[in-house]
N, C-alpha and C positions, 0 to 999 in steps of 0.2 A: 447474511446476504439474502435479498429477496428480489427475484427477477419476475417481471410480469409484462403483459402487453394487453392492449385494448382490442376487443372484438366490437367494432362499431355497429354492426347490425346482428341482431339475434331474432329468434322466433317470437320474442316478446316485444319486438320493435323498439327496443332500448339497448344501449350498449352494455357490455359486460367486461369484466376483467378476467383474464386467464393468467393464473399464477404458474409460472414455469418451474421455478426453484425456490425453495426456502432452506437455507443452511445456516446453522450456528455451530461454530467450532466447538468441539467437545469440552475444551477448557473453559468455555463461557456458558455452557448449558446450565440450566437451573437458576438463571438470573433474570428470567422473564424477557430476554431479548427477542426470542421468537414471537412471544405475545405482543411485544411492542411493535415489531415489524408488521405483524398481521393487523394490528389496530391502525397503523399508519396506512396500510393498504385499504382498509375499510373506509377511512376518511377520504382517500383518493377516489375510491369508487363513488362515494356519495357526492363529492364535488363534481364528478363527471356524469352524474345522472345514471349511473349503472344500477341495475337491479340485482346483480349477482356477481360473485367471485367464484370462478371455477378452478379446479385443479384435480390432478390424479395422484393417488398414493399407491405404491407397490404393495401387494398383499403381504409380503414379508416384513414390511416396515410397521411393526406393531407399535413402536414408540411414537412414530409420526401419527398413526391413527388415534392413539390415546391422546396426544397433544391436541389434535384438531377437534376431537370430541369434547375435550375439557374446555376449549374456548367457545363451544356452542355450534360447531359445524356438524352437518349431518351428511351421511352417505346418500348420493343421488343414485337411485336404482331405476330411474326412468330412461336413461340413455346407455347405450352399449358403446364401448370403445372398439374401433377398428384400426387396423394398420395395413399398409401395403408394402411389403418388403421387396426391395429391388436389388 
């Protein structure tokens, strides 16, 4: 499962995609399903003139970090994440 939404306006004056969730059931992992989903998202981004795909990864999710690095993603250290708890 891959959930995403479009950010129509960004600082680069082009749309971007924000990936909210990527999940592959444990019994299906290791079959390149996550990679196929990410590649489909990349195609979607290109078809919609997006210049980037953004997402966050929990610091404890080492397997996720390793997966994203394996497919060529890099950590963005230019932006800080904020939240407002209510």
